[in-house]
C-alpha positions as CSV (number, residue, x, y, z in Angstrom):
1,M,-7.0,5.1,-19.5
2,K,-3.4,6.3,-19.3
3,T,-1.0,3.1,-18.0
4,I,1.3,4.2,-15.1
5,G,4.6,3.0,-14.1
6,I,5.6,2.7,-10.8
7,F,9.2,2.3,-10.5
8,F,10.5,1.4,-7.4
9,G,13.5,-1.0,-5.4
10,S,16.9,-0.4,-7.6
11,R,20.4,-0.9,-6.3
12,S,20.6,1.7,-3.6
13,P,20.8,1.3,0.4
14,E,17.1,2.5,0.9
15,H,15.6,-0.2,-1.5
16,D,13.5,-1.3,1.0
17,I,12.2,2.2,2.0
18,S,11.3,2.6,-2.0
19,I,8.9,-0.7,-1.8
20,L,7.1,0.8,1.1
21,T,6.4,4.2,-0.6
22,A,5.6,2.3,-3.9
23,M,2.9,-0.4,-2.1
24,R,1.3,3.3,-0.6
25,V,1.5,4.8,-4.1
26,I,-0.1,1.7,-5.4
27,A,-2.9,1.4,-3.0
28,G,-3.7,5.2,-3.6
29,F,-4.3,4.1,-7.4
30,G,-7.0,2.4,-6.2
31,A,-9.5,5.2,-5.8
32,L,-8.2,6.0,-9.2
33,P,-10.3,4.2,-12.1
34,E,-9.0,6.5,-14.8
35,Y,-5.4,5.5,-14.5
36,K,-4.0,1.8,-14.7
37,A,-0.7,1.3,-12.5
38,I,2.1,-1.3,-13.4
39,P,4.1,-1.6,-10.6
40,V,8.3,-2.0,-12.3
41,Y,10.6,-3.4,-9.7
42,I,14.2,-3.2,-10.0
43,N,15.8,-5.6,-8.1
44,R,19.2,-5.2,-6.4
45,N,21.1,-6.1,-9.3
46,G,19.4,-3.9,-11.4
47,E,17.4,-6.2,-13.1
48,W,13.7,-5.1,-14.4
49,F,10.4,-6.7,-13.3
50,A,7.0,-5.6,-14.3
51,G,2.9,-6.6,-14.1
52,E,0.1,-6.1,-13.0
53,G,-1.1,-8.1,-9.8
54,T,1.0,-9.9,-6.7
55,L,4.3,-7.3,-7.7
56,G,1.8,-4.5,-6.2
57,N,1.4,-6.6,-2.7
58,I,3.8,-6.2,-0.1
59,A,3.5,-9.7,0.6
60,F,4.8,-10.8,-2.2
61,F,8.3,-9.0,-1.1
62,Q,8.2,-10.3,2.3
63,A,7.5,-14.0,1.2
64,P,11.1,-16.3,0.9
65,R,12.2,-17.0,-2.3
66,L,11.8,-14.0,-3.8
67,E,14.4,-13.6,-6.7
68,E,12.1,-17.7,-8.2
69,R,8.5,-16.0,-7.6
70,L,10.2,-12.7,-9.7
71,V,10.8,-15.3,-13.1
72,P,7.3,-14.8,-14.6
73,Y,7.4,-10.9,-14.6
74,A,11.3,-10.1,-15.8
75,V,12.0,-7.9,-18.5
76,S,14.4,-8.5,-21.0
77,S,14.8,-4.8,-22.4
78,V,13.5,-1.3,-23.1
79,A,12.4,0.7,-25.9
80,F,11.3,4.0,-26.6
81,A,8.3,4.2,-29.4
82,D,6.1,7.3,-29.5
83,N,6.6,9.1,-26.4
84,A,6.2,5.9,-24.1
85,L,8.7,3.4,-22.6
86,M,8.2,-0.2,-23.8
87,L,9.2,-2.9,-21.7
88,L,9.9,-6.4,-23.3
89,P,9.8,-9.6,-21.9
90,P,11.9,-12.6,-22.6
91,R,11.4,-13.9,-26.0
92,K,10.1,-17.9,-25.4
93,F,10.2,-20.1,-28.7
94,F,11.5,-17.4,-30.7
95,R,8.4,-15.1,-30.1
96,Q,8.3,-12.0,-28.1
97,G,5.8,-11.4,-25.6
98,R,3.5,-8.4,-25.4
99,P,5.4,-5.7,-24.1
100,I,3.8,-3.4,-21.2
101,K,3.7,0.3,-22.5
102,I,4.2,3.2,-20.0
103,E,2.4,6.4,-20.6
104,I,3.5,8.1,-17.6
105,A,6.1,7.1,-15.2
106,F,6.1,7.4,-11.5
107,P,9.0,7.1,-9.9
108,C,9.2,5.6,-6.1
109,I,13.0,4.9,-5.9
110,H,14.8,6.5,-3.1
111,G,18.6,7.8,-3.2
112,S,21.1,6.0,-5.9
113,F,19.9,5.4,-9.1
114,G,16.6,7.0,-9.0
115,E,16.1,10.1,-6.6
116,D,19.5,11.6,-8.3
117,G,18.5,12.1,-11.8
118,T,19.7,8.9,-13.4
119,I,16.2,7.0,-13.9
120,Q,14.7,10.8,-14.7
121,G,17.3,10.8,-17.5
122,L,16.2,7.7,-19.1
123,F,12.7,8.8,-18.9
124,E,13.7,12.3,-20.8
125,M,15.2,10.4,-23.4
126,A,12.2,8.4,-23.7
127,G,9.8,11.5,-24.4
128,V,7.5,10.1,-21.4
129,P,5.9,12.4,-18.8
130,Y,7.5,11.5,-15.3
131,V,6.4,12.7,-11.7
132,G,8.8,14.6,-9.3
133,C,11.8,16.9,-10.1
134,G,13.7,16.9,-13.4
135,V,17.5,15.4,-14.0
136,R,19.2,19.1,-12.8
137,A,16.9,19.4,-10.0
138,S,17.2,15.9,-8.8
139,A,20.8,15.6,-8.8
140,I,21.7,18.8,-7.4
141,A,19.2,17.7,-4.5
142,M,20.9,14.7,-3.5
143,D,24.3,16.3,-3.3
144,K,23.5,17.6,-0.1
145,I,26.6,19.8,-0.2
146,K,26.1,21.7,-3.3
147,A,22.3,21.9,-2.5
148,R,23.6,23.7,0.6
149,R,26.1,25.8,-1.1
150,L,23.0,26.7,-3.3
151,L,20.9,27.7,-0.7
152,T,23.0,29.8,1.5
153,A,24.1,31.5,-1.5
154,G,20.4,32.3,-1.8
155,G,20.4,34.0,1.9
156,I,18.4,30.6,3.2
157,P,21.0,29.3,6.2
158,G,22.3,25.8,6.9
159,V,24.3,24.4,9.7
160,A,28.0,25.2,10.2
161,T,29.5,21.9,8.2
162,I,33.0,20.9,7.2
163,E,33.3,18.4,4.0
164,V,35.4,15.2,4.6
165,G,36.4,13.3,1.3
166,R,37.0,9.8,1.8
167,E,40.6,9.8,0.3
168,E,41.6,12.7,2.3
169,F,39.8,11.0,5.7
170,L,42.2,8.1,4.8
171,R,45.2,10.0,4.0
172,D,45.2,12.7,7.2
173,R,42.3,11.7,9.6
174,S,44.1,13.5,12.2
175,R,43.7,17.0,10.5
176,I,40.3,16.2,10.0
177,M,39.8,15.7,13.6
178,G,41.8,18.5,14.7
179,E,39.9,21.0,12.5
180,V,36.4,19.7,13.4
181,K,37.5,20.4,17.3
182,K,38.7,23.8,16.2
183,S,35.7,24.7,14.1
184,F,33.0,23.8,16.5
185,G,33.8,21.0,18.8
186,Y,31.6,18.3,19.6
187,P,28.5,16.8,19.4
188,T,28.8,16.8,15.8
189,F,26.6,14.7,13.6
190,V,27.9,12.9,10.4
191,K,26.1,11.5,7.2
192,P,26.9,10.4,3.6
193,N,26.6,13.1,0.7
194,S,24.2,11.5,-1.1
195,L,21.6,9.1,1.1
196,G,18.4,9.3,2.7
197,S,16.3,7.3,4.9
198,S,18.7,8.2,7.8
199,I,20.8,5.4,6.6
200,A,24.8,6.1,8.2
201,V,23.5,8.9,9.7
202,S,25.7,9.2,13.2
203,R,26.1,11.7,16.0
204,A,29.7,11.8,17.3
205,G,30.6,13.1,21.3
206,N,34.2,13.0,20.9
207,E,36.7,12.3,18.6
208,Q,36.7,8.4,18.4
209,E,33.0,8.3,17.7
210,L,33.6,10.9,15.3
211,E,36.3,8.5,13.5
212,W,33.7,5.8,13.4
213,A,31.0,7.7,12.0
214,L,33.5,9.0,9.4
215,E,33.8,5.1,8.6
216,V,30.7,4.2,8.1
217,A,29.6,7.4,6.1
218,F,32.3,6.7,3.6
219,Q,30.9,2.6,3.0
220,F,28.1,4.7,1.5
221,D,29.4,7.4,0.0
222,T,32.6,9.0,-1.2
223,L,32.0,12.3,0.8
224,A,30.5,13.0,4.0
225,L,29.4,15.9,5.9
226,V,30.6,16.9,9.8
227,E,27.7,19.3,11.1
228,Q,27.6,21.4,14.3
229,A,24.8,19.9,17.0
230,V,22.1,22.5,17.1
231,E,21.6,23.4,20.0
232,N,17.5,23.1,21.8
233,I,16.7,21.4,18.6
234,K,13.2,20.9,17.4
235,E,12.9,19.5,13.7
236,V,10.6,20.7,11.8
237,N,9.6,19.5,7.7
238,V,7.8,21.5,5.0
239,G,6.4,20.1,2.2
240,V,5.9,21.5,-1.4
241,I,4.1,20.2,-4.1
242,G,3.4,21.9,-7.6
243,H,5.0,23.1,-10.9
244,R,4.5,27.0,-11.7
245,E,1.9,27.5,-9.1
246,L,3.0,25.9,-5.8
247,I,1.1,24.6,-2.7
248,I,3.4,24.6,0.8
249,S,2.0,22.5,3.5
250,E,1.6,23.1,6.9
251,P,5.2,22.5,8.9
252,E,5.4,19.1,10.7
253,E,7.2,18.2,13.7
254,P,8.6,14.8,14.1
255,R,8.8,13.4,17.6
256,W,11.4,11.1,18.6
257,K,13.0,9.3,21.6
258,G,16.8,9.3,20.6
259,S,19.5,11.9,20.0
260,F,18.2,12.4,16.8
261,Q,15.5,11.0,13.9
262,N,17.4,7.8,12.8
263,F,16.7,4.9,10.7
264,E,14.6,3.0,13.2
265,E,12.4,6.0,14.6
266,K,11.7,6.8,11.2
267,Y,10.3,3.5,9.8
268,V,11.1,0.6,12.0
269,I,9.5,1.6,15.2
270,K,5.6,1.0,15.5
271,G,4.0,4.2,14.9
272,G,7.4,5.8,13.6
273,T,7.4,9.2,12.6
274,I,6.8,8.0,9.0
275,P,3.5,5.9,8.3
276,Q,3.9,3.3,5.5
277,S,0.1,2.6,5.4
278,G,-3.2,4.4,5.2
279,K,-4.1,2.9,8.9
280,G,-0.5,3.9,10.6
281,K,-0.2,6.7,13.4
282,S,2.8,9.4,13.0
283,K,4.6,10.2,15.9
284,S,4.4,13.9,14.1
285,V,2.9,16.9,15.3
286,I,1.1,18.6,12.5
287,P,1.4,21.4,12.2
288,A,4.5,21.9,14.4
289,D,4.3,23.3,17.7
290,I,5.9,26.5,16.3
291,S,4.8,30.2,16.9
292,P,2.8,31.9,13.6
293,D,6.2,34.0,12.9
294,M,8.1,30.8,12.8
295,R,5.4,29.2,10.5
296,D,5.6,31.6,8.0
297,A,9.2,31.8,7.8
298,L,9.9,28.4,7.3
299,R,7.3,28.1,4.6
300,R,8.9,31.1,3.0
301,A,12.1,29.3,2.9
302,A,10.8,26.6,2.0
303,E,8.9,27.9,-1.3
304,R,12.5,29.8,-2.0
305,A,14.6,26.7,-1.7
306,F,11.8,24.8,-4.4
307,R,12.8,27.5,-6.8
308,A,16.3,27.8,-6.4
309,I,17.1,24.5,-7.1
310,G,14.3,24.0,-9.7
311,C,12.1,21.3,-8.3
312,S,8.9,20.5,-9.9
313,G,6.4,18.0,-8.5
314,I,6.7,17.2,-4.8
315,T,9.8,17.8,-2.3
316,R,10.3,17.9,1.2
317,F,12.7,20.7,3.0
318,D,13.7,19.8,6.5
319,F,14.8,22.6,9.0
320,M,16.2,22.7,12.4
321,I,15.4,25.4,15.1
322,N,17.2,26.2,18.0
323,T,14.4,26.9,20.2
324,A,16.4,29.1,22.8
325,S,17.8,31.4,20.2
326,G,14.9,31.1,17.7
327,G,17.4,30.7,14.6
328,W,16.7,28.3,12.2
329,Y,18.9,26.4,9.5
330,L,17.6,24.3,6.3
331,T,19.3,21.0,6.5
332,E,18.4,19.0,2.9
333,A,16.4,19.1,0.2
334,N,14.1,15.6,-0.2
335,T,12.7,15.1,-3.9
336,L,11.0,11.8,-3.2
337,P,9.8,12.0,0.3
338,G,9.1,8.9,2.3
339,S,5.8,7.7,1.4
340,L,5.0,11.0,-0.5
341,Q,4.8,12.5,2.8
342,A,1.1,11.5,2.3
343,H,0.3,11.8,6.3
344,V,1.2,15.6,6.3
345,W,-1.0,16.3,3.0
346,Q,-3.7,14.2,4.3
347,A,-3.6,16.6,7.4
348,C,-3.5,19.4,4.8
349,D,-7.0,18.2,3.4
350,L,-5.2,16.4,0.5
351,P,-5.8,12.9,0.7
352,L,-3.3,10.4,-0.7
353,P,-5.4,9.8,-4.2
354,E,-6.0,13.9,-5.0
355,L,-2.3,13.9,-4.5
356,I,-1.5,11.7,-6.5
357,K,-3.6,13.1,-9.2
358,K,-2.1,16.8,-8.9
359,L,1.6,15.0,-9.0
360,I,0.5,13.2,-12.3
361,G,-0.8,16.8,-13.7
362,Y,2.2,18.6,-12.7
363,A,4.5,16.2,-14.6
364,E,2.1,16.3,-17.4
365,E,2.3,20.5,-17.2
366,R,6.2,20.0,-17.2
367,H,6.1,17.9,-20.1
368,R,3.9,19.8,-22.7
369,E,6.5,22.8,-21.7
370,E,9.3,20.7,-22.5
371,Q,7.6,19.6,-26.1
372,S,7.0,22.9,-26.8
373,L,10.9,23.6,-26.9
374,T,13.1,23.2,-30.2
375,R,15.5,20.5,-29.5
376,V,16.5,19.7,-33.4
377,F,18.5,22.4,-35.2
378,A,19.4,22.0,-38.7
379,S,22.9,23.5,-39.6
380,S,25.1,23.5,-42.8
381,V,28.2,22.0,-40.6
382,L,28.2,18.6,-42.2
383,K,27.5,19.5,-45.8
384,K,30.8,19.6,-48.2
């Protein structure tokens, strides 16, 4: 039986969404007796906690005095041993408690310190197989501007965008307002460069709203995107899983009531676009209400983008379609979709436990490839 560490939480604005994703994944392991799932929670201060039982129950995180109840699960240090991650509890009366050995890592951390390549680097150093994209692909996909440049260079269209730095905005905001008005006018959409779950994403219908939207975005990032609004919009998402051999999902069409799919539409409103349990119903339409030609074009683009970024494991690609002109744009790549986009894969006849098994298999496949590489080079440079 292999021990799988489910890493979640962390110092990220998407901390709570990470908990929801982890609970969904842990529930999926209930149908996989060949694995032992160990919840590894990282709180907002960066402190680690691990252990079986209540850490894998959403009620534990909803009850009061969470920090007090976390104490028995505390991890004091992390060690590397035999291609495993060892989680060491605090010493008690000069005795070290029994360590928890993690043989495969399953990161469920959205946003900073988890989806951006940072914790992936820790797993690489430990020599532990881990689910999802590697360090480089995670970092590229998390940086919306760099990912868009890469994909546009590869012939995949993106929405017209102006990049705005925080210092630049504070120094000369009037020039930025003028540039936006001259380039594509209003309305526009503003989003932080390296954040997900639609946190701090705003629609600006005029100059004052644009200024406010940028001020909000710069609370979360030092770089923001101002995007031209796509007219007659239809949003469609396509999921991709695999490593060398890929499986492309049916396109999903999220449905929402407001002017765009915000945080509340995704996660808070009952029956949101991303259901948080196997029993929840999504507002999404699967397969999306698009033509067969558009379906094929978006699925091909998702596959090309997956390869271009260097993804592995799982990624969701978000597209916008102008239903009047037929034009489409890839807006971003999400290397850890909320709740693994399990509702989409379920609609593609891949239930959550089977999805989890495949993701672990892809992690082990990539790990074997990397283990076959030469990482040590003996030279004579230091010889006298």
